[in-house]
N, C-alpha and C positions, 0 to 999 in steps of 0.2 A: 379636173379638166386636163385632158391630155393633148399634147402637141405632137402631131404625126407628120411624116414626110409624105407628100402626095406628088405624083407625076404631074407636071404642068399640062401635059396633053390630056390628062384625065379630068381636069377642072373645066367647069362649064360656066361661062358668064351668064348672068341673069338676063334673059332676052328683053325684059322691060325695065332695065336699069335706067333710072331717071337722071343720073349724073353724067355730065360730060367730063371725061378724064384726060383727054388728049394733051392738054397743055401742061399737065402735071407729071406725065410719064417720065420725062427726062430727069426731072428733079428727084423723083423717087428712085429712079435707077442710080443716080449719083449717090444718093443716101445709102442705098444697099451696097454699092461698091466701097463706100467710105467706112460704113459702120457694120455691115453685115445685115442679114435679113432678121431684124429684131422684132418685127410685129407680124405675127402669123396671119394668114388669110383665114377668114371664117367661112365655112361652107355648111350646107345642110346635109342631110343623110344621103342625098343623091349627088353630092359633089358640085351642086350649084352654088355659086358664090353668094354669100350673104353680105359680107363686107370685105373689100380688098381687090376690087376690079383694077384699080390703078397699079397695085403691087403686082398683080398677075401680068399686066402689060409690060411693066418694068422688068419683071423676071424673064419674060419672053425676049425682050430687047437685049438682055444680057446673056441670052443663050442658056439659061438655067434649065436643068432637066427636072428637078424636084424643088418644092418649096414647103416650108412649115405651115401646117394648117390646124385649125381647131374645128371639130365637127359639132355643130349646134344641134345635136339630135334630141335635146331636151325641150325644144321649142315646138309649138304647134305651127301649122302653115301660116296662120294669121299673125302669130308673133314674129315669125321669120320676116314676113312682109313689112311689119311695123318696125322691127329692128333695123332692117335694111335702110329704111328712110330716116329713122331717128338717128342712126349712127352718123349719117352725113349732116343732118340738120343741126344737131347740138353744137357742132364745131363753129357754126356761123355766129354764135353768140359770144365767142371768145375774142378779145382784143389784145393788142400789145400795150404794155406799159413802156412807152417809147424810150424814156431815159434809161430804164433798167436794161432794155434790149440793146440800146447803143453801147452801154457799158460792157455787157456780155460780149458783144461783137469786138469791142476794143480789146478786152481781155484775151479773146481767142487770137487776135492779131493775125499774123500771116501763117500761123501754124496750120490752119485749115482754110481753104478758099470757100467762104460761105456763099459766094455768088453762085456756086454750083447748086445751091438749094433755093435759089430765088431771091436772095438778099442782094440789094444793090451794093456796089463797091463803095467803101468810105472814101470821100474825097480828102486828100491831104495836100496842103499847099506845097509848091515846090520851094527849094531852098532860097531862090532869089526873092520870092515874095515874102518869105519869113524874115529875110534880112532887111527888106525895104520898108516893112510896116510892122508895128508891134501888134500882136494878137490881142493885147490887153487894153487897147485904147477904147474899144467900143463896148466894154462891159462895165457893169456896176458891181461893186463888191459890198456885201453886207456881212457884218460880223455878228457872232453870238455874244454872250456876256464876256467871253475872253477870246483871244486870237488863236486858240488852238484849232478852231474850225472856222471855215469861211463858206458862205453861200454865193455862188455866181448867178447873176441874172443877165441873160443874153437876149438879143433880139431874135436870134434864130438858133436852130439846133447845130448848124455846121460850125458856127463860131465856138460853141462849147466843145465839139469834137476836136477842133484844131488845137484848143488849149490843152485838152486832155492828152492828145498825141504829143504836143510840143514839150510838156512838162512831165509826162509819164505819171499822171495822177490816177488815183484809185479812190473809190468810195470808202468812207469810214463811218464809224458810229459817232454821231454827234450828240452830246449830252448838254442840256441846258435846263435850268430850273430843277424841277423834281422829275422831269421826264427825259427819256432818251429816244432819239429818232435815228433810224438808219438812213444814211445818205442813199438816194436813189438816182445818183448820176450827177448831182450838182453840189453835193457837200464834200469838201475835200480837206486834206490836212493843210491847215494854214501855214504852219511853220515851214513845211516842205516847199510850199508855193513861194513864200517870201524869199527863201534861200535861192530858189530857181530864178526869181525876178532879179535879185541882186546879181546873180551870175550872168544873166542875160544883159543887164545894164552895163556890167563891166566889159562884156564882149563888144557891145555897141560903142562904148567910149574908145576901146582899143582900135576898132575899125576906123573911127573918126580921126584918130591920131595918124 
């Protein structure tokens, strides 16, 4: 399977394309600017697009003259039609593991603005709110057999994100009994948290004085 460069003006959108792409173009263009054109457009032997209409529109918006393409010349006309629909449909069955997604976004931090790709900005409490109310008051802490690992239980996702941001926490491998489970956003290093809490309490007492 060869990737070739094709002139943008030589590519032909499929006239009966059933997908509405307009709302995605800017996000795809932002992705291309940030990461490069990493996913080729798929065309048939006549340069009619099989998959990649949004990428073509994004390329045009960026003023690109050529784009990487794969020619699906091994498919029959019926297979091309079927693949064009199937390629869009299968993505509808994927969902986000929210806790893991949130953790990934936190790990990325401010290095890359993920709102350029359609993700909402993470809310972070301002400093005055952090000083006036403890983030830990509204949560329940559950321990495993030892205090090396702790599970947080929150009423909402934002409280979790505030705690993660405030204490610079990361997921860890939590082992208990004869099994091990990898934290998916709510299992953290208990020792580090306790140290952070003690440090926070000390700061609060100093402000009171």
